[in-house]
C-alpha positions in Angstrom: -12.8 4.1 -16.4 -14.3 1.6 -13.6 -16.5 3.5 -11.0 -15.0 3.1 -8.0 -16.5 4.7 -4.2 -15.3 7.9 -2.8 -12.8 6.6 0.0 -14.2 6.2 3.3 -11.2 8.4 4.8 -11.4 11.6 3.1 -8.2 13.5 3.2 -8.5 16.4 6.1 -7.7 20.0 5.1 -6.0 20.8 8.2 -3.7 18.1 7.3 -3.1 19.3 3.9 -2.1 22.8 5.4 0.4 21.0 7.7 2.2 19.4 5.2 2.5 22.5 2.8 5.8 23.5 3.5 7.2 19.8 3.9 5.9 19.4 0.7 7.4 22.6 -1.1 10.6 21.8 0.0 10.3 18.1 -1.5 8.8 19.4 -4.6 12.4 21.2 -5.3 13.8 17.8 -6.3 11.2 17.4 -9.2 13.0 20.1 -11.1 14.9 18.0 -13.8 11.2 16.7 -14.3 9.6 19.5 -15.0 12.5 20.5 -17.3 11.8 17.3 -19.0 8.3 17.9 -19.7 8.9 21.3 -21.3 11.5 19.5 -23.5 8.6 17.2 -24.3 6.3 20.0 -24.9 8.8 21.7 -26.8 9.5 18.9 -29.2 5.8 18.2 -29.7 5.8 21.5 -30.8 8.4 21.1 -33.4 7.1 18.2 -34.9 3.5 19.5 -35.1 4.2 23.2 -35.3 2.1 23.9 -32.8 1.9 27.5 -31.5 3.9 27.8 -28.0 1.1 30.7 -26.8 -1.9 28.3 -26.6 -2.6 27.8 -23.0 -1.0 24.6 -21.4 -4.4 22.4 -19.7 -3.3 20.8 -16.9 -5.6 18.5 -15.0 -5.2 18.1 -11.1 -6.5 15.0 -9.9 -7.5 14.9 -6.0 -6.8 18.7 -6.1 -7.3 19.0 -2.4 -6.8 22.9 -1.0 -4.6 23.6 -4.2 -1.6 23.4 -3.1 -0.5 21.6 -6.2 -1.6 24.4 -8.6 0.2 27.3 -6.5 3.4 25.5 -6.7 3.4 23.9 -10.3 1.9 27.0 -11.9 5.0 28.9 -11.0 7.2 26.3 -12.7 5.0 25.6 -16.1 6.0 27.9 -19.2 3.0 30.6 -20.3 -0.7 30.7 -19.9 -2.7 27.8 -18.3 -5.7 26.9 -17.7 -6.3 24.4 -14.8 -9.0 22.4 -14.0 -9.5 21.3 -10.5 -10.9 17.9 -9.7 -12.1 16.7 -6.4 -14.6 14.7 -4.6 -14.7 16.7 -1.6 -16.6 19.7 -2.4 -15.4 21.9 0.5 -12.0 21.5 -0.8 -12.5 22.2 -4.2 -14.3 25.4 -3.1 -11.1 26.4 -0.9 -8.7 25.3 -3.9 -10.9 27.4 -6.6 -11.4 30.4 -4.1 -7.2 30.6 -3.6 -6.9 30.1 -7.7 -9.2 32.7 -8.7 -7.5 35.6 -5.6 -3.7 34.6 -7.7 -5.5 35.6 -11.0 -5.4 31.7 -12.2 -7.9 30.5 -15.2 -9.4 27.9 -13.3 -13.0 25.2 -13.8 -13.8 23.3 -10.8 -15.0 19.7 -11.4 -16.6 17.8 -8.6 -15.5 14.2 -9.8 -13.2 11.4 -8.8 -10.4 9.9 -10.5 -12.7 7.6 -12.6 -14.0 10.5 -14.3 -10.5 11.7 -16.0 -11.2 10.2 -19.6 -14.4 12.2 -19.4 -12.7 15.5 -18.6 -9.7 15.0 -20.7 -12.3 14.5 -23.8 -14.3 17.8 -22.8 -10.7 20.0 -22.7 -8.4 18.8 -25.9 -5.5 20.7 -26.1 -2.1 20.7 -28.2 -0.2 20.8 -24.3 -1.8 19.1 -21.7 -0.9 17.7 -18.4 -2.5 15.7 -15.9 -1.3 15.9 -12.6 -1.6 15.3 -8.7 -0.3 15.2 -5.1 -0.1 12.9 -2.4 -2.8 10.2 -4.2 -1.6 7.5 -5.5 -1.2 5.6 -2.2 -5.0 6.4 -2.0 -6.1 4.5 -5.0 -6.2 1.0 -5.8 -4.3 -1.0 -8.1 -6.9 -1.1 -10.7 -7.5 2.7 -10.4 -3.8 3.4 -10.9 -3.6 0.9 -14.2 -6.8 2.6 -15.2 -5.4 6.1 -14.8 -2.3 4.9 -17.1 -4.2 3.6 -19.9 -6.3 7.1 -20.3 -3.0 8.7 -20.5 -1.6 6.6 -22.7 -4.8 6.6 -24.8 -5.5 10.1 -25.1 -1.5 10.9 -25.3 -1.3 13.3 -22.3 1.9 13.3 -20.1 1.5 12.9 -16.0 3.6 14.5 -13.5 2.3 12.3 -10.1 3.7 13.9 -7.0 4.6 13.1 -3.8 3.8 9.5 -3.0 4.8 7.8 -0.1 7.4 5.1 -0.5 6.9 3.9 2.6 10.7 4.9 4.1 10.1 6.6 7.8 13.3 7.4 9.6 13.0 8.5 13.0 16.0 10.0 15.3 16.1 9.3 17.6 15.4 5.7 17.1 12.4 4.1 19.2 12.3 0.4 20.1 8.7 0.4 19.3 9.0 2.1 15.7 9.1 -1.1 14.0 5.8 -2.1 15.1 3.5 0.5 15.2 5.0 2.2 11.7 4.7 -1.5 10.3 0.9 -1.6 11.2 0.7 1.8 10.2 1.9 0.5 6.6 -0.3 -2.3 6.4 -3.4 0.1 7.3 -2.3 2.2 4.1 -3.0 -1.2 2.1 -6.4 -1.9 3.7 -8.8 -3.1 1.3 -7.2 -3.0 -2.4 -5.4 0.5 -2.3 -1.8 0.6 -3.4 -0.3 2.4 -0.1 3.2 2.2 -0.6 3.4 0.2 -3.5 1.9 3.1 -6.0 4.8 4.6 -6.9 6.2 0.9 -8.4 2.5 0.0 -9.7 2.2 3.6 -11.6 5.9 3.3 -13.1 4.8 0.0 -14.4 1.7 0.5 -15.5 2.7 3.2 -17.3 5.7 1.4 -19.3 3.2 -1.2 -20.1 1.6 1.4 -22.0 4.7 2.3 -23.6 5.2 5.9 -22.1 8.6 7.0 -21.0 8.7 7.2 -17.2 11.0 8.8 -14.8 11.0 8.8 -11.1 12.7 10.7 -8.7 12.9 11.0 -4.9 11.5 13.6 -3.0 11.6 13.1 0.7 10.6 15.1 3.4 13.1 16.1 5.7 11.6 17.5 8.9 13.9 19.0 11.6 14.0 22.5 12.9 11.9 24.4 11.0 9.4 27.1 12.0 7.0 24.6 10.8 8.0 21.1 12.0 6.7 20.6 15.0 3.1 20.9 14.5 3.5 18.8 11.3 5.5 15.9 13.2 2.6 15.7 15.9 0.1 15.2 13.6 2.1 12.7 11.8 2.6 10.8 14.5 -0.8 10.7 16.2 -2.2 9.8 13.0 0.3 6.9 12.7 -0.4 5.6 16.1 -4.1 5.9 15.4 -4.4 4.0 12.2 -2.0 1.4 13.7 -4.5 0.8 16.7 -7.3 1.2 14.1 -5.4 -1.9 12.1 -4.3 -3.6 15.3 -6.2 -2.9 18.4 -3.4 -5.8 19.9 -1.1 -2.5 19.7 -3.2 -0.1 21.3 -0.8 0.0 24.7 2.5 0.4 23.0 1.0 2.4 20.5 -0.1 5.1 23.1 3.1 4.5 24.5 5.0 5.4 21.6 3.2 8.6 21.1 3.5 9.8 24.0 7.5 9.1 24.0 7.5 10.7 20.4 5.2 14.0 21.4 7.7 14.5 24.3 10.7 14.2 21.7 8.9 16.9 19.7 8.1 19.2 22.5 12.0 19.3 23.4 12.8 19.6 19.8 14.9 16.4 19.5 12.9 14.7 17.0 14.5 14.6 13.1 12.0 12.5 10.7 13.1 11.7 6.9 9.5 10.6 5.1 10.5 8.9 1.8 8.2 10.3 -1.0 8.7 10.0 -5.0 7.6 11.9 -8.2 6.5 9.8 -10.8 6.7 11.5 -14.4 5.2 9.8 -17.3 5.8 10.8 -21.1 4.2 9.9 -24.4 6.8 8.9 -27.0 7.3 11.7 -29.7 7.0 10.2 -33.1 
């Protein structure tokens, strides 16, 4: 894979904690993809006569605090060995500590997405999976194409979860929603980042490499849940900050928008739908 620098805006651990309950609810929509993945392994086992007791090796890209492992491990069959890969040492240590507290078989790898080929080569197994959560939009189109190439060349399925797709619906609406949210989306595409094009780019790249692809919506629906207010407050503040960074001319409007939206939150009036999607890529069964 082509080397890429570590992103200049690392994902904050407290944001990962805030979004975890919304992610967990959204992930339930991914159950059919997991069923298809397990069927794929069963078909491969039937063709090759592979014993089903061998552990599944799961490489979790951008593992963060380990929420992806914690959720997905409960939905995958049999014994598992998790390779947690992240470029952030502090987050990786948190993820490994949580995994070991759960009794998981886990190995940390301090590395970036560009190191996937080496990691897969070092961990051969009859059943393997590459997964990630909320990562693809932070990659470039080139990195996504490189990822698809590695998966196809090494014949490994992928479950790429919870990538934002650009849909944000706030209720009640505000006349500054289009300006602030539009500037935030433009900020997500800064440089060469895939941003909200990531789901489409990943699906296209996997199909071009001959993989069978399924995409399913996994939206956040945030309303009056116990965890909603702190998540919404951070969600709104981050969007206002990024909008101003991208378009300084929006500073006054973005700050006014944020003040109003935080009042909506405090009064329990604000509802949000935030579009995400999961992408499943499967090698063909010969």
